[in-house]
N, C-alpha and C positions, 0 to 999 in steps of 0.2 A: 302156884300152889295154886294155879286155877281161880283167886277169892276174884272178888269183884265188889265195884261201892256205886254209886250212882250219887254225882252231883247234885248240888238244889238246883230251879231249875230260875233264869235269868231271865230279867222284860231288860235288851236295850229300847231306849228308845232313842231316837235319830231327831234330833232337833230344826225347825222348820223353816232354818240360813237359808237363803239364796245357794244352788250350784252355779258357776258359773265359771266356762273354761274360752280362752282366747284367742287369738291366731293373728298372721301368721305373728312371730315373739324368738328374733328380733320383725321388726311393723321400719316399714318405707313411709309412704303415705299413709292408705287404712288401714284398719284393723278391727276383726268380726268378735263383738259377746256373746257367745253363748246361755244365757241367764234361763236359770228354770225357779221360778222369784214363788215364794210362798200364796203374794198376794194381786193384786193389781195398784200400782201403783206409780206416781210419781219420781222417778229416782235424780240424781242428783250426782253425776258424774265428777268427778273432777281429775286435773294430771298435775301433780305436782315434781319438781325436780329434786333428785341428789343431798338436796340442800335445805329439805320442806317448801319452797318457796314454790304458792299456785302460779301455775305457767297457764291453767281452765275450767273452766266452770261453765258445765252445758247441762241442759236436762232431758229429759229421758220419758217416754211412755211405757211404760209394761204393764200385759196382763197378767193373769194369776196362770200358771202351767208357764215353759217351752215362751221362752223370747229369743228373736238373733237380732244387734242394733251393730252397723253399721256404722264407725266412729272416722271422720275422716278429719278427727284433730291433728295427728300428727305428722303434717303436711309440711306447715312451717319450722317447725322446733330442730335446737339442731340434733345432730350426732348424739347421743350418747342413755345415762338411766331413767325410769322416768317410774313415776308409782301410777297408777292407778283406779282410786277411790269410788264406791259403786255406796250410793244410803240413799237409805229410807228410812222414817220414827212414822211410825204408824200406831199412835195409841201403844199398845203391847210390840205387838207383832215388827219388827225389825230384820229392815236388807241391810246387811253390809261386810261387803266384799269389798279388798285390796290382791293389787296384782300385779306384781314390777314385772316393764316393760324394755324391752332395748328399744331404740329407733338407731333405726343404719342412713 
């Protein structure tokens, strides 16, 4: 019928959480983490097994913006599925990322 109507304008605010990519997955020895962090911080990297048991914890320093971490933590781990958690609490800002990885 040729009629049209405009909708309301809606503002979308993206949350300032860290953006993370990991590769290769499945991993053999080393895993690379590409992390775009909203803040400079010391982050705690934790690897847990499928039952939730902490396998290892390490610290890495990240800067505000693009970071690339090469983690050689996976070398001695048996084949299986693991969770990679990267966390840092800094007053009201937070970096908190969880990724599933498979060790070959």
